[in-house]
N, C-alpha and C positions, 0 to 999 in steps of 0.2 A: 070963978075958976074955968080956964079953957078946957073944954073936953077934947080928949084925943080922938082923932078921926078914925073911925072903924075901917077895916080893910075888907074889900070885896073878895069873895072866894076865889075869883079868877086871878086876883093879884097875890094870892097866898102861895108862894113858891114852895113852901114845905108841903102843903097840901097837894099841889100839882105833881110833886115828885113822889107822892105816897102811892102805896098799893091801891088805895081806894080810887085814885084818879087815873088809873091805867087806861080806862076806856077813853077818857079825855085826851090822853097822850096819843093813843092809837088814831083817833079821829083827826087829831091835829096833823099827824103825818100823812093823812090822806088829803085833807083840805088845803093845807098850806102849799104843798107842791102843785096841786091842781090850780090854785089861784095864781101862783107865780107863772106857771107855764102858759095858762090861758092869756094872762096879761101880756106875755111876750109873743103870743101867737105861735106857740110851739105845739105841733100836732103830729109830727112825723120824726122818728128817730131810727138810727141804726146803732145797735148795741154791740159793743166788744166785750167779750169775757176772756179771762186768762190769768195766769199766775201773777201774784204780786211780788214773787221772789225772783223773777227774771230781770236781770240788769241789762243796761245798755253797753257796758264795757266788756272787753274780751276777758278780763279776769274772772268773769262769772262762768266761763266755759262755753261750750258750744251752743247753750240755750240763748245766748245773746242774739243769735240770728232771728229768733222769734220776735224779740223787741223791735228790731229794725224792719222786719217784714210787716208787723202791726202798724208801725209808724208810717210806712210808705202806703200801705193799703188805706189807712184812714185819710192820709194826705190826698190820695187819688180820688177817694169817694167824696170827700169834702169839696174838692175842686169841681168834680162833676155835679154835685148839688148846686154849687154856684152858677154853673152853666145852665142847669135847668131853670133856675130863677131868672136868669138873664133873658131867657127865651120864653118867659111867661109861664113856665111850669112851676111845680111845687118842689121846694127843696126839703132837706131833712138835716138833723143834727146828729153828729157823732156823740154817743153816750157811753160812759164807762162807770165802773164802781168808784171812780175818783181817786184811787190810791196809786201806789208805785207800780212798777213792772209793766205788764201788758196794758194796764189801765192808763198809766202815764204815757205810754208809747202812742196809743190811739188819740188821746187828748192832744198830744204833741204834734202828731201829723195833721190833725184838723186845724190846730192853731197855726201851723206852718202854712197851711193853705189860705189863711186869713179868715177862717170861719169861727163862729162862736161854737163852743163845745161844752157838753154837760158832764158833771160829775156827781154821782149819787153815792156819797160816803156813808160809812157805817162806823158807829162808835164801838171799837173793840180795843182790847189792851195792847195789841202789838201790830205791827206791819202797816196799819191804816192811818196814813196822814194824806190830806188833800195834796195832789200834785199841783205844780205851779202853772200848768198849761190849761187848767179849766177857766172858762169865762167867769169872773167873779159873781155875777148875778145869777149864774147857773150852777153854782156850787151848793149842793144840798147836803144836809147831815141827817142821818136816820139813827134811831135807837133800835127799832124793830126790823129784823131781817125780813120778815114777810111783807112788811109795808114797802121796804126798799125793792123787794122782788116785784111787787105789784107795779111800781113805777118804772122798773126795767121793761116791762112788757106792755104797759098801758098804751104807749104810742109807738111801740116797736114795729117796724115794717121789715126788719131783717136782723138776724143775729150772726155775728162773726165770732167763732170760738177758737181761741189759741190754746196750746197746751197749758194745763194748770193742775192744781191739786184738788183737795176736798171741795173748796168753794166753787171752783169752776165746774167740777163734776156735778155738784148739786144743782147749780144753775141750769146746766145743760139738761140734765135728766128730768128736772121738774118741768122745764119747757117742753121736752119731748113727750112727757106724760100728759101735759095739758093739751098738746096737739093731737095726740093719739086718742084722747078721750073727748076731743072736740070742745074743750072748755074755752078755747080762744076762738071766738066766733067769727073773727075776720078771715079764718082759713089757715092754711098751712104756710105761715110765713117762712121765707127762706132761712135755713140754718146752714151755715158753712163752717166746716171743720178744717182748720189749716194743718197740713202735714199728715197725709193719709197714713204713713208708716207709723207714726207716733200713736194715732188713735186705734189702728188695727192691732198694734202690739199691746196696747193698754186694755182694750175692751174686745172681747170676742162676741160680736153681735151675732155671727153665724151660729154660735153655740146656743144662743137664746132661741133662735129659729129651730134648731135641731131638737131642742127640748120642748118645742111648741109653747114657748113662753112669750114670744111676740110673733107677729105675722111677717112674712117676707116682705109685704108692702110697707111695713113700718121702716124699713131701711131707706125708703124714698123721702122720709121726713128730714133727711140731711144730705149734704153734698161735701165730698172731700175735695180740697184743692191744695196743690203744691206750688202752683204758679200764680202770681198776682194777676196776670192778664186773664188767665182762665177764670179765676174767681170773679173778676169784674165782668167778663162776658156772660157768665152764668147769672150773676146777681142783677145787673142793670135792668133787663126787661121785666124781671119779676118784681123788682123794687118799684119800678114806675107803676106797675099794675096795682100794687097795694097802696101806694100813695094816692093814686087817683080814685081808688075804690073806697078806702076807709079813712075816717078822720079821728076815730077813737079806737083804742085797743081792746078794752074790756067793756062790757055792758054795765052801766051804772045801776046799782040797786038801792 
């Protein structure tokens, strides 16, 4: 009688999906992206954050201007990255959360420039489906938000933040906290906030200073821009500095 072949533990899908295997799943979401990015020689990114709910069409209201601003800014940055590489410098990859809205816009702009572009998707019940502009081999899927956040910042040399809701605010403030507390050892990577009026109307940073909850110098952790040329002029020298200075975002432990 032929004996049934036993199944190795790592082949047991029910086990891998169980509570007991959570540590394995977490480690997998660290090691698999690291392996893939290293194999593709990707060590520098510029990350775009912003709402998944902003649409490209005029029916979405006045917020569609943010979609096209993000698309154009990503297009210009990706084109400049290509020029850096042509002249022997180090380029970078436009990276987003991989979904619709501002994420789609930034991936779309990089794609229009002929550049490869990264999407770090998250498994959630609504809103999040990978957009079609992500380079297939750079399309990642995460279950754990905190592992996705690690990969947003691991190779990031700059963050571009467009208007958004809870998710965008979470990503922005967590990064500001890490910079404020010097947990990102590569230094104060540039953080650019698009549409000064929106951000100042939404968040009263001066009130935080007034109540002595942050220091006045903490406002230097980010830069407002309304004009794309202004954003590029501010970002380019700082971005080149970090690209030439640092090859990894966070210290491996």
